C-alpha positions in Angstrom: 21.0 -26.3 12.5 17.4 -25.9 11.4 16.5 -25.1 7.9 13.4 -23.2 6.6 12.1 -22.7 3.1 10.3 -19.4 2.4 8.3 -19.0 -0.8 7.1 -15.6 -2.0 4.4 -15.5 -4.5 1.9 -13.0 -5.9 -1.6 -12.6 -4.4 -3.2 -13.2 -7.8 -2.6 -16.8 -8.9 -2.5 -16.1 -12.6 0.0 -13.2 -12.2 3.5 -14.0 -13.0 6.4 -11.9 -12.0 6.9 -8.8 -14.3 10.4 -8.2 -15.7 12.7 -7.2 -12.8 10.3 -8.1 -10.0 11.9 -11.4 -9.0 15.3 -9.8 -9.1 14.0 -7.0 -6.9 12.6 -9.5 -4.3 15.9 -11.4 -4.2 17.9 -8.2 -3.9 15.7 -6.8 -1.1 15.8 -10.2 0.7 19.6 -10.1 0.6 19.9 -6.5 1.6 17.6 -7.0 4.6 19.2 -10.2 5.8 22.9 -9.8 5.0 25.3 -12.2 3.5 23.9 -15.2 5.4 21.9 -16.1 2.3 24.0 -18.1 -0.2 23.3 -17.6 -3.9 22.4 -21.2 -4.5 19.6 -21.1 -1.9 17.4 -18.7 -3.9 15.4 -20.0 -6.8 12.9 -18.5 -9.2 10.1 -20.9 -10.2 8.2 -19.7 -13.3 5.6 -22.0 -14.9 3.2 -21.5 -17.8 0.3 -23.0 -15.7 -0.8 -22.4 -12.1 0.8 -24.7 -9.5 -0.1 -25.5 -5.9 2.5 -24.1 -3.6 2.5 -26.7 -0.9 3.6 -26.2 2.7 4.3 -29.9 3.2 3.4 -31.6 6.5 2.5 -28.2 8.1 -1.0 -28.3 6.5 -3.4 -29.7 9.0 -6.7 -28.0 8.3 -8.5 -26.2 5.5 -11.3 -23.9 6.4 -14.2 -22.1 4.7 -13.4 -18.3 4.7 -17.0 -17.5 5.2 -18.1 -19.6 8.2 -14.8 -21.1 9.5 -15.9 -24.7 9.3 -13.2 -27.3 8.3 -13.3 -28.7 4.8 -12.8 -32.5 4.9 -9.4 -33.5 3.4 -11.0 -36.1 1.1 -13.4 -33.5 -0.3 -10.6 -31.0 -0.8 -8.4 -33.7 -2.5 -11.2 -34.7 -4.9 -11.6 -31.0 -5.9 -7.8 -30.7 -6.4 -7.7 -33.8 -8.6 -10.7 -32.6 -10.6 -9.1 -29.1 -11.2 -5.6 -30.2 -12.1 -4.5 -30.9 -15.6 -1.1 -32.4 -16.2 -0.3 -30.2 -19.2 -1.7 -26.9 -18.0 -1.7 -27.0 -14.2 -4.7 -25.9 -12.1 -7.6 -24.2 -13.8 -9.0 -22.9 -10.5 -12.6 -23.4 -11.7 -13.5 -26.2 -9.3 -15.3 -25.2 -6.1 -15.5 -27.0 -2.8 -18.9 -27.3 -1.0 -19.0 -26.2 2.6 -21.4 -27.2 5.4 -22.7 -23.6 5.3 -24.1 -24.2 1.8 -21.6 -22.1 -0.1 -19.3 -23.2 -2.8 -15.7 -21.9 -2.3 -13.0 -21.9 -5.1 -9.8 -23.8 -4.2 -7.8 -20.6 -4.1 -10.3 -18.9 -1.8 -10.1 -21.5 1.0 -8.2 -20.7 4.2 -5.2 -23.0 4.7 -4.0 -23.2 8.3 -0.4 -23.2 7.0 0.4 -20.8 4.1 -0.4 -22.7 0.9 -1.6 -21.2 -2.3 -1.7 -21.2 -6.1 0.6 -19.3 -8.4 2.4 -19.4 -11.7 5.6 -18.0 -10.2 7.4 -17.8 -6.9 10.7 -17.2 -5.4 12.0 -19.8 -2.8 14.7 -19.1 -0.3 16.4 -21.7 1.9 17.6 -20.1 5.2 19.5 -21.6 8.1 18.8 -18.8 10.6 16.3 -16.1 11.7 15.8 -13.2 9.4 13.7 -10.1 9.0 10.6 -10.0 6.6 9.7 -6.3 7.1 11.1 -5.5 3.7 8.1 -7.2 2.1 5.9 -4.1 2.8 7.4 -2.5 -0.3 5.8 -5.3 -2.5 2.0 -5.1 -1.9 1.3 -7.5 -4.8 3.0 -10.3 -2.8 0.1 -11.7 -1.0 1.6 -14.7 0.6 4.7 -15.8 2.3 4.7 -19.5 3.0 7.2 -21.0 5.4 8.1 -24.6 5.3 10.3 -26.0 8.1 
């Protein structure tokens, strides 16, 4: 049976979950998808610093949101290394130069698989198909990242 990990996180990287929001997400997810979600497959991740929410091997390309050109992996990795601090996480102050001449912040790049930056996220491990329409009631959740 295949397994997927879905991660729900706020659109704004510095925004953590407000009291009750993570519980509301978990409750809505369970209500929409029935009892097929075991309690131990849902986790809340809450950090003091901004983390990179990785999509694993699904990430193949990173693009400039302005011109669509690909950002070389080495250039992106150098920017990630420069921006990350072990004790505080990502500062999101480092930019990546694009061939179009613009400087793009790390969290402004387009990742071909859903990756992003956030202090908080809810991860859910599922073993079947399920419905995500319930997310419409949470407009502050900007990203749903699926990792298979």
